[in-house]
C-alpha positions in Angstrom: -0.1 0.2 0.2 3.0 2.4 1.0 4.5 1.6 -2.8 1.1 2.5 -4.4 0.5 5.8 -2.4 4.0 7.0 -3.8 3.1 5.8 -7.1 0.2 7.8 -6.9 1.9 11.1 -6.3 3.9 10.4 -9.4 7.0 10.6 -7.6 9.8 8.2 -6.3 12.8 8.3 -4.3 13.5 11.5 -2.0 10.6 13.2 -3.4 8.6 10.2 -2.8 5.6 11.2 -0.2 7.9 8.8 2.1 10.7 10.8 1.1 8.9 14.2 2.0 7.5 12.9 5.0 10.8 11.7 6.6 12.1 15.1 5.3 9.6 17.3 7.2 9.7 15.0 10.7 13.5 16.1 10.6 13.1 19.9 9.9 10.1 19.4 12.3 12.1 18.7 15.1 14.7 20.7 14.3 12.4 23.4 14.4 10.6 22.5 17.5 14.3 21.4 19.6 15.3 25.2 18.6 11.5 26.4 19.6 12.4 24.7 22.8 16.2 26.1 23.5 14.8 29.7 22.2 12.1 29.3 24.9 14.1 28.3 27.8 16.6 30.9 27.5 13.9 33.8 26.8 11.9 32.8 29.3 14.5 32.0 32.0 13.6 28.2 32.6 15.2 26.7 35.8 17.3 24.8 33.5 18.9 28.2 32.3 18.8 29.6 35.7 19.2 27.8 38.5 22.7 28.4 39.7 22.6 25.0 42.0 23.5 23.1 38.6 26.3 21.7 36.8 26.9 22.6 33.3 27.3 18.6 32.4 23.7 18.4 34.0 22.7 21.3 32.3 23.5 20.0 28.8 22.0 16.5 29.8 18.7 18.2 30.5 18.8 20.2 27.2 19.8 16.8 25.4 17.0 15.1 27.2 14.5 17.6 25.8 15.4 17.5 22.5 15.4 13.5 22.6 11.7 13.6 23.9 10.9 16.4 21.1 12.3 13.6 18.5 10.2 11.0 19.9 7.0 13.2 19.8 8.1 14.5 16.4 8.3 10.8 14.9 5.4 9.7 16.5 3.0 12.9 14.4 5.3 11.3 11.3 3.3 7.8 12.0 -0.1 9.3 12.2 0.3 11.6 9.1 2.0 8.5 7.6 -0.9 6.4 8.4 -3.7 8.3 7.8 -1.9 8.7 4.2 -2.2 5.3 3.8 -6.0 5.0 5.1 -7.5 7.7 3.4 -5.3 8.1 -0.1 -8.5 7.0 -2.4 -11.7 8.0 -0.3 -12.5 10.6 2.5 -9.4 12.4 2.2 -10.6 15.7 3.7 -10.7 13.0 6.5 -7.2 12.4 5.9 -6.0 16.3 5.7 -8.2 16.8 8.8 -6.3 14.3 10.6 -2.9 15.4 9.8 -3.3 19.3 10.3 -5.5 18.7 13.8 -2.3 16.9 14.6 0.2 19.4 13.8 -1.6 22.3 14.9 -2.9 20.7 17.6 0.7 19.8 18.9 2.1 23.2 18.3 -0.8 24.9 19.7 -0.2 23.1 23.0 3.4 23.7 22.8 3.0 27.4 22.4 0.2 27.5 25.3 2.4 25.4 27.6 5.5 27.6 27.1 3.2 30.9 27.6 1.8 29.0 31.2 5.4 28.9 32.1 6.0 32.4 31.6 3.2 33.3 32.8 2.3 31.0 36.1 6.0 29.1 36.4 4.0 26.4 35.7 3.9 24.0 32.2 0.3 22.2 31.5 0.8 19.0 32.9 -1.8 16.2 33.4 -3.2 18.0 36.5 -3.3 21.1 35.1 -5.4 19.8 32.3 -7.6 17.9 34.8 -8.2 20.9 36.8 -8.6 23.4 33.1 -11.4 20.5 31.7 -13.3 20.6 35.2 -13.1 24.3 35.5 -12.7 25.7 31.9 -14.7 29.0 32.8 -13.3 30.0 36.0 -9.9 29.5 34.3 -10.7 31.7 31.7 -12.0 34.1 33.6 -8.4 34.4 35.3 -6.5 34.1 32.5 -8.1 36.9 30.4 -8.0 39.0 33.4 -4.2 38.4 34.3 -2.7 37.9 31.4 -5.1 38.5 28.4 -2.0 40.4 26.6 -0.4 36.9 26.7 -3.2 35.0 25.7 -3.6 37.3 22.2 0.0 37.3 21.5 -0.5 33.2 21.8 -3.5 33.0 19.8 -2.1 35.5 17.2 0.7 34.1 16.6 -1.1 30.6 16.5 -3.1 31.7 14.1 -0.2 33.8 11.8 1.7 30.4 12.0 -1.1 27.8 11.1 -1.9 29.8 8.2 1.6 30.2 6.8 1.9 26.2 7.4 -1.4 25.2 5.9 -0.9 27.8 2.8 2.8 27.6 2.2 3.7 24.6 4.2 3.3 21.9 1.1 4.9 23.9 -2.0 7.8 25.3 0.2 8.2 21.5 1.1 8.4 20.7 -2.1 10.5 23.5 -3.3 12.7 22.3 -0.2 13.5 19.1 -1.4 14.2 19.6 -4.8 17.5 21.1 -3.5 19.6 18.0 -2.7 22.1 20.5 -1.2 19.3 21.6 1.5 17.9 17.9 2.1 21.8 16.7 2.5 21.9 19.1 5.1 19.0 19.2 7.1 19.4 15.2 6.8 23.1 15.4 8.0 22.2 17.8 11.2 19.5 15.6 12.5 21.9 12.8 12.8 24.5 14.4 13.6 22.3 16.3 16.6 20.7 13.0 17.3 24.0 11.2 17.9 24.4 14.3 20.4 21.5 14.2 22.2 21.4 10.3 22.6 24.4 10.2 24.3 23.6 13.4 26.3 20.5 12.0 27.3 21.9 8.8 28.3 24.6 10.2 30.5 22.0 11.7 32.1 19.4 9.1 32.8 22.6 6.2 33.6 24.9 8.5 35.7 22.8 11.5 37.2 19.5 9.9 37.6 20.0 8.1 40.4 23.2 9.8 41.8 23.9 10.7 46.0 26.3 13.7 45.1 25.3 16.4 46.7 24.9 20.3 45.0 25.4 23.4 46.8 22.5 24.8 49.0 19.5 26.3 46.6 19.7 30.4 47.0 16.4 30.3 47.6 14.8 27.3 49.7 18.5 26.9 51.5 17.6 22.9 50.3 20.5 20.7 49.8 19.3 18.6 46.7 21.0 15.6 45.1 22.1 15.6 41.7 19.3 12.6 41.4 16.6 14.9 43.0 17.6 17.7 40.9 17.5 16.0 37.9 13.8 14.5 38.4 12.5 17.7 39.6 13.7 19.8 36.7 12.6 17.3 34.3 9.3 17.6 35.5 8.6 21.3 36.3 11.5 23.1 34.5 12.6 21.4 31.0 9.7 21.7 28.5 6.3 21.0 28.0 6.6 17.6 26.8 9.0 16.2 29.4 6.7 17.7 31.8 3.5 16.3 30.7 5.0 12.9 30.4 6.4 13.2 33.7 2.7 13.1 35.1 1.1 11.1 33.1 0.6 8.8 36.0 -1.2 11.1 37.6 -4.2 9.5 39.2 -3.5 6.3 38.2 -1.9 3.7 41.5 -0.4 5.4 44.7 2.4 7.9 44.5 5.6 6.0 44.9 6.2 8.6 47.6 3.9 8.1 49.8 5.4 4.6 50.3 8.8 5.8 52.0 6.6 8.3 54.0 4.4 5.0 54.9 7.8 3.8 56.3 7.5 6.4 59.4 4.2 5.3 60.2 5.3 2.7 62.8 6.1 5.2 65.8 3.2 7.8 64.8 0.2 8.5 67.5 -2.6 6.7 67.9 -5.9 7.5 65.7 -9.0 8.5 66.9 -11.8 6.8 64.8 -15.4 8.7 66.2 -18.4 7.3 65.8 -20.8 9.6 63.8 -23.6 11.2 66.0 -26.5 12.7 64.5 -26.9 16.7 64.9 -30.8 16.0 66.6 -28.5 14.0 69.0 -25.5 16.7 69.2 -28.4 19.6 69.7 -29.4 18.0 72.9 -26.6 18.4 74.4 -26.9 22.1 74.4 -28.1 24.1 77.3 -30.1 27.0 75.9 -29.6 29.2 79.2 -25.6 28.7 79.2 -25.5 29.4 75.1 -24.8 33.1 74.4 -26.6 34.3 70.9 -24.3 36.1 69.6 -24.1 37.1 66.2 -21.7 35.1 64.5 -19.4 37.2 61.2 -16.5 35.0 60.0 -14.1 37.3 57.5 -12.0 35.8 55.0 -9.5 38.0 53.2 -8.2 37.3 49.9 -3.8 36.6 50.4 -3.7 38.4 53.9 -0.4 37.7 55.1 0.6 37.6 58.8 2.8 40.7 58.7 0.3 43.2 57.2 -1.0 43.7 60.6 1.1 45.7 62.9 0.3 43.1 66.4 1.8 40.9 64.2 4.9 42.4 62.5 3.8 44.7 60.4 5.1 48.6 60.0 2.7 50.2 58.0 -0.9 51.4 58.7 -2.2 49.0 55.6 -5.5 48.4 56.9 -6.3 51.3 59.9 -9.8 49.6 59.8 -8.7 46.2 60.5 -6.2 48.0 63.0 -9.0 49.7 64.7 -10.6 46.6 65.0 -7.6 44.5 66.4 -7.1 47.3 69.3 -9.8 45.7 70.4 -10.0 41.8 69.8 -7.7 38.9 70.5 -5.3 38.7 68.2 -3.7 35.7 67.8 0.2 35.9 65.6 0.9 32.0 65.5 -2.1 30.7 63.4 -1.4 28.5 60.0 -4.3 28.4 57.4 -4.4 24.9 56.1 -3.3 25.0 52.4 -1.8 27.5 50.1 -4.9 27.7 48.0 -8.4 28.5 48.2 -10.1 25.5 47.2 -8.6 23.7 50.2 -8.0 26.7 52.5 -11.2 28.4 52.3 -13.8 25.9 54.3 -11.7 24.6 56.9 -11.9 27.6 58.5 -15.9 26.9 58.7 -15.9 23.1 58.8 -13.2 22.2 61.3 -12.3 19.3 58.3 -8.5 19.0 56.8 -8.4 19.2 53.1 -6.0 16.2 52.6 -8.7 13.7 50.9 -6.7 12.3 48.3 -2.8 11.2 46.7 -4.0 13.7 43.9 -5.5 17.7 43.8 -9.5 16.9 44.8 -12.5 18.3 43.4 -15.2 18.3 46.0 -18.1 15.8 44.5 -21.5 17.0 44.2 -22.7 14.4 47.2 -20.0 13.9 49.2 -20.2 10.3 51.3 -18.4 11.5 54.2 -20.2 14.0 56.4 -20.3 17.8 56.2 -20.9 19.0 59.1 -20.4 23.7 58.8 -21.0 26.1 62.0 -24.1 27.1 60.3 -25.1 23.2 59.8 -25.4 23.5 64.0 -26.5 27.1 64.3 -29.4 27.0 61.8 -31.8 24.8 64.3 -30.6 27.4 67.3 -32.3 30.1 65.7 -29.9 31.4 63.4 -30.3 32.8 59.9 -27.3 32.0 57.7 -25.4 33.5 54.9 -22.6 33.5 52.5 -21.9 36.8 50.8 -18.1 36.3 48.7 -17.1 38.2 45.9 -15.1 34.9 44.2 -17.2 32.3 42.3 -17.3 29.1 45.2 -17.6 26.9 42.2 -13.9 27.2 42.8 -12.2 23.5 42.7 -16.2 22.7 43.8 -15.9 24.2 46.9 -20.0 25.2 46.5 -20.8 21.2 46.6 -19.3 21.4 49.9 -20.5 24.1 51.0 -24.0 23.3 49.9 -26.2 26.9 48.8 -29.6 25.4 50.1 -28.2 24.9 53.4 -28.3 28.3 54.0 -31.1 31.5 53.9 -28.6 33.4 51.7 -26.1 32.6 49.3 -24.7 35.1 47.5 -21.5 34.6 45.4 -19.8 36.0 41.9 -21.2 32.9 40.5 -24.9 34.1 40.6 -23.5 36.8 37.7 -22.9 34.4 34.5 -20.3 35.7 31.8 -17.5 38.7 32.5 -19.9 42.0 33.6 -22.1 42.5 36.1 -24.8 45.2 37.4 -23.7 47.6 40.6 -26.9 48.7 41.4 -25.8 51.9 43.2 -23.1 50.3 45.2 -20.8 53.2 47.0 -23.1 56.2 46.3 -22.8 55.8 42.7 -25.2 55.1 40.0 -26.4 51.8 38.8 -23.6 50.5 36.1 -22.2 47.5 34.8 -18.6 46.4 35.6 -16.3 43.4 34.3 -15.7 41.0 36.9 -11.7 40.2 37.5 -10.6 36.9 37.6 -14.5 35.7 37.9 -14.8 38.4 41.1 -17.2 40.8 42.1 -16.0 44.3 44.0 -16.0 43.6 47.6 -18.1 46.7 47.5 -21.4 45.0 46.2 -20.4 42.3 48.5 -20.4 44.2 51.5 -23.4 46.2 50.3 -25.6 42.7 49.9 -24.4 41.7 53.1 -25.3 44.9 55.5 -28.9 45.1 53.6 -29.2 41.3 54.7 -28.4 42.0 58.0 -30.5 44.8 58.3 -33.8 42.8 57.9 -32.4 40.4 60.4 -34.3 40.7 63.6 -32.4 37.1 65.4 -29.1 36.0 65.9 -27.4 35.2 62.7 -24.2 33.7 60.6 -22.7 35.1 58.0 -19.8 34.3 56.1 -17.7 36.4 54.1 -14.7 36.4 51.5 -13.3 39.9 50.4 -11.6 39.3 46.5 -10.0 42.3 45.9 -6.7 41.8 47.3 -5.9 38.4 44.7 -2.9 39.0 42.3 -2.6 41.4 39.9 -3.8 43.5 42.9 -6.4 45.9 41.2 -6.9 49.0 43.0 -9.9 50.5 41.6 -9.9 53.8 40.4 -12.3 55.4 42.4 -9.9 54.4 45.2 -7.0 56.7 46.0 -3.5 54.7 45.8 -1.5 55.5 49.0 1.5 53.5 49.0 2.8 53.0 45.5 2.1 54.7 42.0 -1.5 54.2 40.0 0.5 53.1 37.0 2.7 50.4 36.9 5.5 50.0 33.5 5.4 46.2 34.3 3.0 43.3 34.2 2.0 41.4 37.3 1.2 37.9 36.4 0.1 34.6 38.4 3.5 33.8 39.3 5.8 36.0 37.9 7.2 39.4 37.8 10.2 41.2 37.8 12.6 40.1 40.6 13.6 43.8 40.9 10.3 45.2 41.5 9.4 43.8 44.1 8.7 46.3 46.5 6.5 48.1 43.9 4.5 45.1 43.6 4.2 45.0 47.7 3.3 48.4 47.7 0.4 47.5 45.0 -0.4 44.4 47.3 -0.7 46.8 50.1 -3.1 49.2 48.2 -5.4 46.6 47.0 -5.7 45.3 51.1 -5.9 49.2 51.7 -9.2 48.9 49.5 -10.6 45.8 51.2 -10.2 47.6 54.3 -12.4 50.1 53.8 -15.2 47.4 52.6 -14.4 46.0 56.1 -14.4 49.3 57.8 -18.2 49.8 56.2 -19.3 46.3 57.5 -18.1 47.4 61.2 -19.7 50.8 60.9 -23.1 49.1 59.5 -23.1 46.7 62.5 -22.7 49.5 64.9 -25.6 51.6 63.3 -27.7 49.2 63.4 -27.3 48.2 67.6 -25.9 44.7 66.5 -22.3 45.0 67.6 -22.4 44.8 71.1 -24.0 41.0 70.1 -21.6 40.0 67.8 -18.8 38.1 67.7 -16.6 38.9 64.6 -13.2 36.6 63.4 -11.3 38.0 60.5 -8.4 36.2 58.8 -6.6 35.5 55.9 -7.9 32.4 53.4 -3.5 32.1 52.7 -0.6 34.8 53.1 1.1 36.1 50.0 4.7 35.1 48.4 7.4 38.3 47.1 10.0 35.4 46.1 11.7 34.6 49.4 11.8 31.4 48.4 11.8 31.7 45.5 8.1 32.0 43.8 5.6 34.5 44.3 1.7 34.6 45.1 0.1 31.5 46.4 -1.0 27.8 45.6 2.8 27.3 46.3 5.2 25.6 48.7 4.0 25.3 52.3 6.3 28.4 53.0 5.6 30.3 56.1 4.9 33.7 54.0 2.1 31.9 52.5 0.9 29.9 55.5 1.0 32.7 58.2 -2.0 34.6 58.7 -3.6 37.1 61.3 -6.2 35.8 63.7 -8.8 38.6 65.2 -11.1 37.8 67.2 -13.9 40.3 68.5 -16.8 39.4 70.9 -18.8 41.3 73.7 -16.4 42.0 76.6 -12.7 41.1 75.1 -9.9 43.2 76.1 -6.6 44.0 73.3 -4.5 41.0 73.9 -1.5 39.3 70.9 -1.2 36.2 71.7 1.4 33.6 70.0 -1.0 30.5 71.0 -0.5 27.8 68.5 -3.3 27.7 66.4 -4.6 26.9 62.5 -7.7 27.4 61.1 -9.2 23.9 61.6 -9.1 25.4 65.5 -11.4 28.3 64.8 -15.0 26.7 64.5 -14.5 24.9 68.2 -13.5 27.9 69.1 -16.5 29.7 67.8 -18.7 26.9 69.8 -16.5 27.5 73.2 -17.4 31.3 73.2 -20.9 30.8 72.4 -21.1 27.9 75.4 -22.0 25.1 73.2 -20.5 21.6 73.4 -17.3 20.5 71.2 -18.9 18.6 68.2 -17.3 15.2 67.6 -17.1 15.6 63.8 -14.5 18.7 64.5 -10.9 17.7 63.6 -9.7 21.2 65.3 -9.2 20.7 68.9 -9.5 24.3 70.6 -9.5 23.0 73.9 -6.7 21.0 73.4 -4.7 24.3 72.2 -6.0 26.7 74.5 -4.8 24.2 77.3 -1.0 24.5 76.3 -0.6 21.0 75.1 1.3 22.6 72.1 -1.0 21.0 69.2 1.3 20.1 66.0 -0.5 22.3 62.6 -0.8 20.0 59.8 -0.5 21.3 56.0 -1.3 20.6 52.3 -0.7 22.1 48.9 -2.0 19.9 45.8 -1.7 22.1 42.7 0.6 22.2 39.4 3.2 24.3 41.4 3.7 22.2 44.3 2.7 18.6 46.1 3.5 18.9 49.2 2.4 17.9 52.9 4.3 19.4 56.5 3.5 19.5 59.8 4.8 22.6 62.2 5.3 21.2 65.7 7.9 22.2 68.9 9.1 25.3 67.2 10.3 22.6 64.4 8.5 22.7 60.7 9.1 19.6 58.4 8.0 19.5 54.8 7.7 16.4 52.8 7.3 16.4 48.8 5.3 13.8 47.4 6.8 14.4 44.0 9.9 13.9 44.4 10.0 12.1 48.5 12.5 14.4 49.7 12.1 16.0 53.1 12.8 19.8 54.1 13.4 20.3 58.3 13.4 24.0 59.1 13.9 25.0 62.8 11.6 27.9 63.3 12.8 29.5 66.4 16.4 29.9 65.1 15.7 30.2 61.5 12.1 32.0 61.2 12.9 32.8 57.6 13.2 29.2 56.9 16.5 29.6 54.9 18.3 26.5 56.2 17.2 22.5 55.5 18.3 21.0 58.3 16.8 17.4 57.3 20.6 15.7 56.4 22.0 17.6 59.5 18.9 16.3 62.5 17.7 13.2 61.2 16.5 12.5 64.6 14.1 15.2 64.5 13.4 15.0 60.9 12.1 11.7 62.1 10.0 12.6 64.6 7.9 14.9 62.8 7.8 12.4 59.7 6.1 10.1 62.4 4.3 12.5 62.9 3.1 13.4 59.5 2.9 9.8 58.1 0.2 8.9 60.3 -1.8 12.2 59.9 -1.3 12.0 55.8 -2.2 8.0 56.0 -5.1 8.2 58.5 -6.8 11.0 56.2 -6.2 9.1 53.2 -7.4 5.7 54.8 -10.5 7.5 55.7 -11.7 9.2 52.5 -10.7 6.0 50.6 -13.2 3.9 52.4 -16.9 4.7 52.2 -18.2 2.7 54.6 -16.0 4.5 57.6 -17.4 7.4 55.8 -20.9 6.3 56.7 -20.4 5.5 60.3 -17.6 7.3 61.2 -16.0 11.3 61.5 -12.7 12.2 60.1 -10.1 10.9 62.3 -8.3 12.8 64.7 -4.6 11.7 66.1 -4.0 11.1 69.7 -1.4 13.9 70.4 -0.9 13.0 74.0 0.1 9.4 73.3 2.6 10.4 70.4 5.5 10.1 73.1 
């Protein structure tokens, strides 16, 4: 059949279909490898810029990149040849469609993946593709807001190149094939390059992949990696679109290899309590109505609120004067960890006291979870409270709305109520009715607060309200009608999702402070309305951050990344009637907050809450557990006794920091203090596996609450 195809083209030898295809494969490989090499240099990939990599390792990695590109081009060539064989007589249009789709689809994927790396520091891998397919509209809204120019550039370049390939590609290829000198040069170059890159890639795989040789301490993280560890991390995260995608092909299938290593430490961990489920009606029977304080409960999460923004927690500037005023009459907890570095995991913990680690892979909340979902409003609603959510973000992000269950609230207001890119404001802040554009799928906090105070004004009895304010989300947009106090109004550079010029950190921090200052204005309006409506003296108000925010302290910016303190530590301001100002360094985490609320209202602790407020306030020194599962990082961590241990679930590496002596987390001591790493590792392993075992067992979910570690037994 191959000969028949060649005969029907009226050509033989080098100018046959097969010869032309071989020439195009060779030329395509040279072009793809050149594109990846130029992109690595232009975008400053880790393979090019990482100061800890040796020259030999860089060369071996780049050779591996070229080899994977060659494999892909050969695969596409085989697909093209197959299409020509199958459709050379009939359905030629289908063959052309398959050929054009495979070539142009691959081109678009490569360009888009490099654009993703440029804007967010990560290539499009299997995990990222899964999130995109699950929440395409939300992701597009974020991308259009933060990286619109990049999107237009990618689409424009793709369309231009596609047109040129379709219009002139075949004729140019035919012309080139007539020049034997050019054909010989392409084949010779390809063959020579193939020999070089195969040798280089082989050197990397056989001499570096399993090497225990130690590299210099990384300047960003303080970690001392082995050559083998850096080989694997560079291959997966920084080499190129295709190696990154291929490295994550096993995503969602089988067990993570790194879990097996962590599981070996579980033998010495604390015991695990498996509390049986108690119907809510049975719990409510334990409530003493005469002792209960029927305060209003308001919980406010501020997007990306770092601990050091607040003066009581080390802040030096009056970034949020209304929050400062609130803190001056509140309990301020300065040693608090959020549970995760990304919102879809972090946001709900302060409401349901459940750790967000539920899977080996990034977890999307299901429509009808098999496990119990008891939130604060589920408890307070039957006790006579009106309940509401007012959120500037779209709670569909990561499927959060499925666990929140809007039907369980009396009022549920969020950005998702407004389909499309624009929404009406209806005279917010003294302005007339107008249409505004969503920013990263979020509505203006002024509208959220305006709707909230209207609802509060209509409530005659006690109420529970959860509010999420989003104006401080990267790229820290400040509305035109709000004055900037810390930095310039206009920037001469772009703040992107995971990247901005490192030499402009101070300017970006100023823009971040200005965005928080706008959030603070809305927070002040909420407090003022509570006072004017006569409800302030009967309100418990809690303000915290969903996550912190990084400014290259450890080599990355924004959040949804590694579990360092600039992203994980947040302020916690707790104001209630009769409280006096105090700054406490009590070790807390967000899952402790629901138990705290019940305690302040003089309600019994709920057996389904994994946080343990009673143990925390007793001075027991409870460990804090952390998790992140994104395309940027896949880590779990524990903070206990002044130490912090991180474990990378992608590469099976530990990172240990002594927070009292090294608060900036600059020196990894995992190789220097194996005893401390073993102690924390066993604690972390017990937590990780107790979580995963529970959420993998539908029988347990039907009869038990999530597990709790019996920390008092750990020694």
